[in-house]
C-alpha positions in Angstrom: 118.6 -45.3 80.9 119.1 -41.4 81.7 118.6 -41.2 78.1 114.9 -43.0 78.2 114.1 -40.9 80.7 115.0 -37.7 78.5 113.4 -38.9 75.6 109.8 -39.5 78.0 110.3 -36.3 79.4 110.5 -34.5 76.2 107.5 -36.6 74.7 105.2 -36.0 78.0 106.0 -32.1 77.1 104.7 -32.0 73.5 101.7 -33.9 74.3 100.9 -31.4 77.3 101.4 -29.4 74.4 99.4 -30.9 72.3 96.8 -31.4 74.9 96.6 -27.1 75.4 96.1 -26.8 71.6 93.2 -29.2 71.3 91.3 -27.6 74.5 91.8 -23.8 72.6 89.8 -25.2 69.7 86.0 -24.1 69.7 83.4 -26.3 71.4 81.9 -28.9 68.3 77.8 -27.7 68.7 75.5 -30.6 67.4 72.3 -29.4 65.8 69.3 -32.2 65.5 66.8 -32.0 62.3 63.9 -34.5 61.8 63.1 -34.8 57.9 59.5 -35.3 57.9 57.1 -34.6 55.0 57.5 -32.1 54.1 59.1 -30.0 56.4 62.5 -29.7 58.3 62.3 -29.5 62.1 63.7 -26.9 63.0 63.7 -24.5 59.4 65.4 -22.1 61.0 68.9 -23.1 62.8 71.3 -20.4 63.9 74.8 -20.6 64.2 77.9 -18.5 65.1 80.9 -17.8 62.5 83.8 -20.3 63.2 82.3 -22.5 65.8 82.4 -26.2 64.6 78.5 -27.9 64.2 77.5 -31.7 63.5 73.8 -31.7 61.8 72.4 -35.2 63.1 69.8 -36.2 60.8 66.8 -38.5 60.6 63.8 -39.3 58.4 61.4 -41.2 60.5 58.9 -41.6 57.3 60.5 -41.9 54.0 64.2 -41.4 52.7 64.4 -37.4 52.2 67.8 -35.5 51.0 69.1 -32.1 52.8 71.2 -29.9 50.1 72.2 -26.6 51.1 73.8 -25.5 47.3 75.5 -22.2 48.7 77.5 -23.6 51.5 78.2 -27.4 49.4 76.9 -29.4 52.1 74.8 -32.8 50.9 73.5 -36.0 52.7 71.1 -38.6 52.1 68.7 -39.1 55.1 67.6 -42.7 55.5 65.0 -44.0 57.8 66.4 -45.8 60.5 70.0 -44.8 59.8 70.9 -41.4 61.4 73.2 -38.9 59.4 75.8 -36.6 60.3 77.1 -33.8 58.7 80.1 -32.0 60.1 80.8 -28.2 58.7 82.2 -24.9 60.0 80.8 -21.9 59.4 82.9 -19.8 57.5 81.1 -16.4 56.5 78.1 -14.8 57.8 75.1 -14.6 55.7 71.5 -16.3 55.3 71.8 -19.8 53.3 68.9 -22.0 52.4 68.3 -25.2 52.2 66.1 -27.9 50.5 65.0 -31.7 50.5 66.6 -32.9 47.6 64.9 -36.5 46.9 61.7 -36.3 45.9 59.1 -37.6 48.8 55.8 -36.7 47.6 53.6 -33.7 46.9 54.5 -31.0 49.4 58.4 -31.7 48.6 58.7 -28.5 46.4 57.8 -26.5 49.7 60.4 -28.2 52.1 63.2 -26.0 52.7 65.0 -24.4 55.4 67.9 -21.4 56.5 70.9 -21.4 57.9 72.1 -17.8 59.4 75.6 -17.6 60.4 76.2 -14.5 62.4 
């Protein structure tokens, strides 16, 4: 019986330490991005280095793509199916993203910037 209490106390202490560790992590920021013909809204995204981000994409018209080659980020955006992409910015800079699924005349100008400070 005493052994069980000791084990329960050790587990509780360990979980308490784990809870403190997760609380110290930076909060995840959600950025909603709409891919429309022929623009991303917003097309400029300001982020902080080290702060986790979740990009939530939607495309109300046709299938679109999101590709940030320098960051090795890519996802397909299908109408009616929100796409989520998690990422943690590690280096400051300005990074271009584009639509990499042909969506009609004007597709070649569909781009934006991720700015990490």
